[in-house]
C-alpha angles and dihedrals in degrees: 000000000000117000105233097179111112126243116266120271123202114286113276140169095263089060093064089101091069118100093183133024124175123179132186093351120192120172134166130160096229132009095248094049126087121264112276091194126022116160141133105229144352127177134181123194125228110270094011122142098223124188125202117194137175140122125287110288095024093117100260096136090042089054089051089052088059092045089054099042091243090118131029125206125246086231135013138042130282115196119185120183088343095309124115095228091178087070095054123092121243095266091050092048089051091053093046090051094048090052102039112021133066112197124199103195122212091243090034094238093225117172104249096206095052127079125245093263092045090052092049095048093046095103090063090063090060104034126050089184095059089046090054091052093059118116093219129343127332089255095047093047091046089051092050092050094047089050092051089049093053102260103123098135114140111252094013096122095064096045121105110253089234088073093059129096120248091258092051092048090051090056092047088054091050092049090051091051091048098046113112094018102266112197095233126042115196118196119189110197091313094163099047093110095047130090119244096266095050090042094058091043093051092049092051090051090049089050091051093051094046090048092053091059096029088241121168111239122209110186126184125197139148087218103097091189090077093059098087090061090066133075093240140002136208125189123210111219121169091341092308125121106224 
């Protein structure tokens, strides 16, 4: 497909509505390997619900790594919330991610020896900014998010996450990502273990929570049928964003 997104212009006031801007991106894992990502431009608006599709191996998770500042490209610019994160060192990118990005991992990445509430409040241990954004306390905000996400069971907060079902773990991971109102929420195949009904329900809940804080949602899935639920979709094909 032809990439219709225009080449980046110098940063200007009118571009303040962009949460993400990527320009002239080239990324490969090793010098002798083919490019995983190779595209001219990709932009995501503030508050947008943005869907990234493509088959397995198309570079979706790699793209999320660039969105989150976990990875930096060999060439090109990555601008998140007006900051050139590709120019930051590893520690600076870690700090930026802790303050501004909530990440729902494909396998949830919950800490098995921590309780539900300890997992959800974990971002506040690493980010003073997210702690300052809380409406009440870390525990109270975590409880509110879990309630909104359908986890209202008595005694749930103190239970180890290893005792939860896959669907419950998914909601705990979402609550952790949302705690402290990060500006960008990244979701990597978070619904892959759910049936169709629960998948749609979870996405709608995620939309509601993002809308409340005006967060930008970047959602990756190989399931193209989810695309119409989102404001805009991009497909990765051969490393190109189309």
